[in-house]
DOTOR-763356 format. One line per 2 residues: number of its first residue (from 1); their letters; for each residue y, x, z of C-alpha. Coordinates in nm, 2 decimals. Example, Ala and Ser with C-alpha at 12.3 -4.5 7.8 and 13.67 -1.06 7.14 Angstrom:
! DOTOR-763356
1) as) -0.45 1.23 0.78; -0.11 1.37 0.71
//
This chain:
! DOTOR-763356
1) mt) 6.61 2.23 12.74; 6.79 1.88 12.69
3) lk) 6.91 1.99 12.30; 6.55 2.13 12.16
5) pa) 6.41 1.75 12.19; 6.69 1.60 12.05
7) fh) 6.69 1.82 11.75; 6.31 1.79 11.70
9) hl) 6.39 1.42 11.67; 6.64 1.45 11.44
11) lt) 6.44 1.65 11.23; 6.20 1.40 11.19
13) ll) 6.39 1.17 11.11; 6.59 1.35 10.82
15) ei) 6.20 1.43 10.71; 6.15 1.04 10.68
17) lf) 6.42 0.97 10.51; 6.38 1.20 10.25
19) ii) 6.02 1.08 10.19; 6.15 0.74 10.16
21) al) 6.44 0.85 9.88; 6.15 1.08 9.72
23) gv) 5.96 0.75 9.64; 6.21 0.49 9.52
25) sc) 6.31 0.80 9.24; 5.97 0.84 9.14
27) rn) 5.91 0.46 9.06; 6.26 0.47 8.90
29) vn) 6.17 0.75 8.66; 5.80 0.59 8.60
31) ea) 5.93 0.25 8.54; 6.17 0.43 8.28
33) al) 5.92 0.59 8.12; 5.67 0.29 8.10
35) ts) 5.95 0.08 7.92; 6.03 0.35 7.67
37) vt) 5.68 0.35 7.54; 5.61 0.01 7.50
39) vt) 5.55 -0.12 7.14; 5.57 -0.45 7.00
41) ps) 5.25 -0.62 6.89; 5.39 -0.73 6.55
43) tp) 5.45 -0.35 6.45; 5.13 -0.17 6.51
45) lm) 5.12 0.20 6.54; 4.83 0.20 6.28
47) tv) 4.61 -0.04 6.08; 4.23 -0.11 6.14
49) aq) 4.05 -0.15 5.81; 3.94 -0.50 5.80
51) et) 3.57 -0.59 5.63; 3.67 -0.73 5.29
53) ta) 3.45 -0.98 5.08; 3.31 -0.82 4.78
55) pt) 3.47 -0.95 4.44; 3.24 -1.23 4.29
57) lt) 3.15 -1.08 3.94; 3.15 -1.34 3.67
59) pi) 2.84 -1.31 3.44; 2.83 -1.23 3.08
61) pa) 2.71 -1.53 2.87; 2.34 -1.45 2.73
63) tl) 2.47 -1.50 2.32; 2.72 -1.20 2.40
65) ia) 2.45 -0.96 2.52; 2.27 -0.76 2.21
67) sp) 1.92 -0.73 2.23; 1.79 -0.46 2.09
69) ta) 1.57 -0.51 1.78; 1.30 -0.26 1.74
71) ta) 1.27 -0.10 1.40; 0.89 -0.16 1.26
73) lp) 0.74 0.15 1.16; 0.62 0.15 0.77
75) ts) 0.21 0.08 0.78; -0.02 0.06 0.51
77) tp) -0.06 -0.30 0.35; -0.41 -0.43 0.37
79) pp) -0.59 -0.57 0.11; -0.48 -0.94 0.06
81) tw) -0.73 -1.24 0.20; -0.72 -1.57 0.04
83) tp) -0.92 -1.86 0.09; -1.15 -1.91 -0.20
85) rp) -1.21 -2.19 -0.43; -1.54 -2.35 -0.40
87) tl) -1.82 -2.18 -0.60; -1.93 -2.33 -0.89
89) pp) -2.29 -2.39 -0.96; -2.44 -2.13 -1.15
91) ae) -2.51 -2.31 -1.48; -2.11 -2.43 -1.45
93) ae) -1.99 -2.06 -1.37; -2.20 -1.89 -1.66
95) av) -2.03 -2.15 -1.90; -1.72 -2.04 -1.80
97) va) -1.80 -1.70 -1.81; -1.93 -1.71 -2.16
99) dl) -1.66 -1.90 -2.28; -1.38 -1.63 -2.14
101) lt) -1.62 -1.36 -2.28; -1.58 -1.55 -2.63
103) hn) -1.23 -1.65 -2.62; -1.07 -1.43 -2.33
105) ag) -0.83 -1.73 -2.21; -0.68 -1.72 -2.55
107) cq) -0.50 -1.40 -2.49; -0.52 -1.03 -2.64
109) lp) -0.59 -0.73 -2.47; -0.48 -0.56 -2.21
111) cw) -0.49 -0.94 -2.12; -0.83 -1.03 -1.98
113) wg) -0.91 -1.37 -1.91; -0.56 -1.46 -1.86
115) ft) -0.50 -1.20 -1.61; -0.20 -0.93 -1.72
117) pg) -0.21 -0.59 -1.56; 0.13 -0.54 -1.41
119) qt) 0.20 -0.87 -1.39; -0.06 -1.06 -1.24
121) tw) -0.11 -1.09 -0.88; -0.46 -1.04 -0.71
123) qt) -0.41 -1.33 -0.53; -0.39 -1.50 -0.83
125) ag) -0.67 -1.35 -1.02; -0.90 -1.31 -0.71
127) gf) -0.83 -1.71 -0.64; -1.00 -1.79 -0.98
129) la) -1.25 -1.49 -0.96; -1.41 -1.66 -0.63
131) tv) -1.50 -1.96 -0.86; -1.72 -1.77 -1.03
133) sl) -1.83 -1.46 -0.88; -2.17 -1.34 -0.73
135) rt) -2.05 -1.07 -0.51; -1.67 -0.95 -0.45
137) ti) -1.65 -0.62 -0.25; -1.30 -0.46 -0.15
139) sd) -1.23 -0.07 -0.11; -0.95 0.06 0.05
141) gp) -0.73 0.34 -0.12; -0.44 0.51 -0.05
143) sn) -0.07 0.43 -0.04; -0.13 0.08 -0.04
145) df) -0.38 0.09 -0.33; -0.71 -0.06 -0.30
147) si) -1.01 -0.14 -0.58; -1.23 -0.48 -0.61
149) dv) -1.56 -0.47 -0.76; -1.65 -0.85 -0.89
151) mv) -2.01 -0.95 -1.01; -2.03 -1.26 -1.23
153) pv) -2.31 -1.43 -1.40; -2.38 -1.42 -1.75
155) pt) -2.61 -1.63 -1.98; -2.91 -1.37 -2.09
157) ki) -2.82 -1.37 -2.45; -2.47 -1.21 -2.33
159) fp) -2.65 -0.95 -2.14; -2.95 -0.94 -1.91
161) tp) -2.80 -0.90 -1.58; -2.50 -1.00 -1.43
163) lt) -2.19 -0.80 -1.51; -1.95 -0.64 -1.28
165) hy) -1.56 -0.57 -1.34; -1.35 -0.38 -1.14
167) fy) -0.96 -0.43 -1.05; -0.74 -0.16 -0.92
169) vk) -0.42 -0.34 -0.72; -0.11 -0.14 -0.64
171) ng) 0.12 -0.36 -0.40; -0.05 -0.72 -0.45
173) iv) -0.03 -0.63 -0.83; -0.33 -0.60 -1.07
175) er) -0.26 -0.27 -1.19; -0.55 -0.19 -1.45
177) mn) -0.91 -0.32 -1.50; -1.22 -0.15 -1.61
179) if) -1.41 -0.40 -1.81; -1.77 -0.47 -1.95
181) pg) -1.83 -0.75 -2.15; -2.20 -0.75 -2.27
183) ys) -2.31 -0.83 -2.56; -2.02 -1.04 -2.67
185) ta) -1.96 -0.99 -3.07; -1.58 -1.04 -3.00
187) ys) -1.54 -0.65 -2.87; -1.74 -0.50 -3.13
189) lt) -1.59 -0.20 -3.29; -1.51 -0.40 -3.63
191) ai) -1.38 -0.62 -3.40; -1.14 -0.44 -3.20
193) lg) -1.02 -0.24 -3.53; -0.98 -0.57 -3.71
195) ty) -0.74 -0.71 -3.43; -0.57 -0.41 -3.28
197) gq) -0.55 -0.22 -3.57; -0.57 0.16 -3.63
199) pa) -0.60 0.38 -3.26; -0.37 0.64 -3.19
201) ev) -0.64 0.85 -3.08; -1.02 0.90 -3.15
203) wl) -1.26 1.08 -2.90; -1.60 1.18 -2.94
205) lt) -1.88 1.30 -2.70; -2.21 1.37 -2.71
207) ms) -2.50 1.63 -2.65; -2.74 1.87 -2.81
209) ds) -3.01 1.80 -2.58; -3.06 1.60 -2.23
211) pd) -3.32 1.57 -1.94; -3.44 1.26 -2.06
213) gt) -3.47 1.33 -2.42; -3.21 1.09 -2.54
215) lp) -2.91 1.18 -2.68; -2.60 1.00 -2.59
217) fn) -2.30 0.95 -2.83; -1.97 0.83 -2.70
219) vs) -1.69 0.72 -2.95; -1.36 0.62 -2.76
221) lf) -1.05 0.47 -2.92; -0.72 0.50 -2.73
223) yp) -0.43 0.27 -2.76; -0.16 0.38 -2.55
225) eq) 0.14 0.13 -2.67; -0.11 -0.17 -2.62
227) gi) -0.28 0.00 -2.28; -0.64 0.00 -2.41
229) lv) -0.92 0.26 -2.38; -1.25 0.11 -2.56
231) ey) -1.56 0.33 -2.53; -1.89 0.25 -2.75
233) sd) -2.20 0.44 -2.62; -2.51 0.48 -2.86
235) sk) -2.80 0.54 -2.67; -3.04 0.57 -3.02
237) tt) -2.89 0.86 -3.12; -3.07 1.08 -3.35
239) lq) -3.10 1.45 -3.43; -3.19 1.56 -3.80
241) gd) -3.18 1.93 -3.84; -2.83 2.06 -3.71
243) ri) -2.72 1.75 -3.70; -2.64 1.47 -3.45
245) ts) -2.60 1.13 -3.61; -2.49 0.79 -3.45
247) cp) -2.38 0.43 -3.62; -2.10 0.32 -3.33
249) qk) -2.05 0.01 -3.51; -2.41 -0.11 -3.40
251) vr) -2.34 -0.04 -3.01; -2.35 -0.40 -2.83
253) fp) -2.24 -0.30 -2.52; -1.90 -0.12 -2.51
255) si) -1.68 -0.05 -2.16; -1.32 -0.14 -2.18
257) nl) -1.00 0.02 -1.98; -0.67 -0.21 -1.96
259) wa) -0.34 -0.12 -1.79; 0.04 -0.20 -1.80
261) pe) 0.15 -0.03 -2.15; 0.49 0.04 -1.93
263) lk) 0.31 0.31 -1.77; 0.30 0.53 -2.07
265) it) -0.03 0.74 -1.94; -0.17 1.00 -2.19
267) st) -0.55 0.99 -2.28; -0.66 1.26 -2.01
269) ea) -0.50 0.98 -1.76; -0.69 0.69 -1.91
271) fs) -1.02 0.91 -1.92; -0.97 0.94 -1.56
273) wr) -0.93 0.57 -1.46; -1.27 0.47 -1.67
275) ig) -1.58 0.45 -1.53; -1.79 0.71 -1.63
277) nr) -1.92 1.06 -1.51; -1.79 1.28 -1.77
279) ek) -1.44 1.45 -1.79; -1.17 1.43 -2.09
281) sd) -1.27 1.81 -2.11; -1.62 1.71 -2.24
283) yr) -1.46 1.52 -2.51; -1.38 1.64 -2.89
285) pl) -1.10 1.49 -3.10; -1.28 1.29 -3.39
287) ee) -1.15 1.51 -3.66; -1.29 1.85 -3.47
289) at) -1.60 1.69 -3.41; -1.67 1.51 -3.77
291) gm) -1.43 1.64 -4.03; -1.30 1.27 -4.05
293) dv) -0.95 1.14 -3.98; -0.79 0.86 -3.76
295) qs) -0.70 0.68 -4.05; -1.02 0.74 -4.23
297) fy) -1.22 0.60 -3.92; -1.01 0.28 -3.91
299) et) -1.05 0.22 -4.28; -1.43 0.26 -4.26
301) fk) -1.51 0.11 -3.96; -1.28 -0.21 -3.99
303) kq) -1.50 -0.34 -4.25; -1.77 -0.58 -4.18
305) gn) -2.16 -0.47 -4.23; -2.04 -0.16 -4.32
307) sv) -2.30 0.13 -4.30; -2.14 0.46 -4.25
309) cl) -2.29 0.68 -3.96; -2.09 0.94 -3.78
311) et) -2.22 1.31 -3.78; -2.13 1.62 -3.60
313) pv) -2.28 1.97 -3.58; -2.57 2.06 -3.28
315) dl) -2.39 2.41 -3.22; -2.03 2.23 -3.07
317) wp) -2.25 2.04 -2.81; -2.38 2.28 -2.60
319) fq) -2.64 2.13 -2.35; -2.46 1.94 -2.05
321) p) -2.74 1.84 -1.80
//
């Protein structure tokens, strides 16, 4: 009975000593473990990304930046405009025009009043015409072409009403002209033949009848190397039996078509350019219509005071209303 309590006390003492020893051992192990994983701050295990400052961009100098250049699309060239010179008083304008119709500013056809087709700009021609014109009308045309109608005053001895001239302009240059010189003797049939020589072709047009009872008779002279087509229209044609008769040297009012000789146009083209309502196909060559060749025509009608008239068969000219 005495040993049992003693033994019990001994066992309790041993348990207490074991617990104390175990606690010391665990503390040493934990300290050792902690020491083995301690890291030096100067050598981190991983690097945290730092916020960086965006790089500063150096601007490109403006002079080195090529600005895009827009390519202009081709456009039609409008009729030119100009500042007109002061218009001359009526009496002075008439005097200037009368002198030009007589002397043609000292130049020969196809030059007209100093304007040479294929060379003179419309700015030059229009600038002068503005000083004498009563009216100027500009009409647009295709491919940068346009036409200008210019009405000019004339003394009544030259023509009873103002005359209108027509100018055709291409790329700013006067290309051709349709001229009506009135009763100026400088452009009579005899004067033209005497000045410009024998024409390359002579064409005739008439009718066997007409709605108003008159028989127009046109004689056209074609000078391809000089750029001239002159047409004389006789309104006093007579019908004698089976023949139609006309005396072209008596015609006082011709029409003149002028162009740059370098264009080398045919008579068909020249007729299409003139002012009139008849086609070239309506005309007949001189020799076919009259039996007279071009040389005989030239030798006959270049003489002053000749009284020869042309005759053509009626049946060669069917009625053309």
